[in-house]
C-alpha positions, 0 to 999 in steps of 0.5 A: 493509488487514489485518495479513496484507496489511501483512506481505506488503507489508513482506516484498516490500519487504525481499526486493526490497531484498535482491535489489537489494543482491545485484545491485549487489554482484555486478554483476548489472543484472537482479537489481538492476532486479528487486529495485528493482521488487519493493521499489517494488511492496511500497511501492505496496501499503503506501501503497494500504492506508494510503490505504484505511484513512484513507478508512475511518476518515474515513467512520466518524469524521465521524458524518454520513455514513450508508449510503444517504444521498446528502447531499441530504435537506435540499435537496429 
């Protein structure tokens, strides 16, 4: 996940939380729900990006996995 994607996800979280608070303070249920949905969507994007980064680091870090290697060379 790029820096831009992380920033966008964080902005969605913050905007969603602000909208959620506005809805709660003004008794606007629609704004509250919309804000909560935006906040959760931003959080989901952030978590998805973190999972992708961890998977990429794991593939690069172990040194045993190579592109085109199915892992069965020793078993043939």
